[in-house]
C-alpha positions in Angstrom: -0.4 14.8 18.9 -1.9 17.2 16.4 1.2 16.8 14.2 0.8 13.0 14.3 -2.8 13.2 13.2 -1.9 15.5 10.4 0.9 13.2 9.2 -1.5 10.2 9.3 -4.2 12.1 7.3 -1.7 13.4 4.7 -0.1 9.9 4.3 -3.5 8.3 3.9 -4.6 10.9 1.3 -1.4 10.5 -0.7 -0.9 6.7 -0.6 -4.2 4.9 0.2 -5.7 3.2 -2.9 -9.4 2.6 -2.0 -10.0 1.0 -5.4 -7.3 -1.6 -4.6 -7.5 -1.9 -0.8 -3.8 -1.2 -0.2 -1.3 1.6 0.0 0.7 2.6 -3.0 4.4 1.6 -3.0 5.5 5.1 -4.0 4.6 8.4 -5.6 5.9 8.9 -9.1 7.7 12.1 -10.3 4.4 13.9 -10.7 3.1 12.9 -7.3 0.8 10.2 -8.5 0.6 6.9 -6.5 2.3 3.9 -8.0 -0.3 1.1 -7.3 2.1 -1.8 -6.7 1.2 -4.2 -3.9 4.4 -4.9 -1.9 5.2 -6.5 1.4 6.4 -3.0 2.6 2.9 -2.2 3.6 3.3 -4.7 6.5 5.7 -2.2 8.0 2.9 0.4 8.0 0.8 -1.9 10.1 3.6 -2.2 12.6 4.2 1.6 12.7 0.5 2.4 13.5 0.0 4.9 10.7 -2.7 2.7 9.0 -6.2 4.0 9.5 -8.2 1.6 11.5 -10.7 1.3 8.6 -8.0 0.0 6.3 -6.4 -2.6 8.5 -8.6 -5.6 7.6 -8.4 -4.9 3.8 -4.6 -4.5 4.0 -4.2 -7.7 6.0 -6.4 -9.5 3.5 -4.2 -8.3 0.6 -1.0 -9.3 2.4 -2.2 -12.8 3.1 -4.2 -13.3 -0.1 -3.1 -15.5 -3.0 -1.2 -12.8 -4.8 1.1 -12.1 -1.8 1.2 -15.2 0.4 3.0 -18.1 -1.1 2.5 -20.6 1.7 6.1 -20.1 2.7 5.7 -16.5 3.5 4.8 -13.1 2.1 6.3 -12.3 -1.3 8.2 -9.0 -1.7 5.8 -8.0 -4.4 2.5 -9.4 -5.6 2.9 -12.4 -7.9 1.0 -10.7 -10.7 1.7 -7.0 -10.4 0.2 -4.5 -12.8 2.7 -3.7 -15.4 3.8 0.0 -15.3 6.3 1.9 -17.4 7.5 5.4 -16.9 5.3 7.9 -18.7 2.2 5.7 -18.9 -0.9 6.7 -16.9 -1.6 4.7 -13.8 
């Protein structure tokens, strides 16, 4: 159980974006979070790795105007932040 707690803490430290209210999609080559909102975060809810304090914000983002089309959840937010390799996030 201690290993699972450690994994959850390390995952949260690496991927949670408190300024955005969602988990980063990936880490870039330098280990910095890529702040792209994608439907993949829904799998995190299913897995149980999401900190209880982040659940409401994450669900709000998934079903907000940027992600929910009325037909379902988009793969990525309708208006993602542009990012190009080598530019600061």
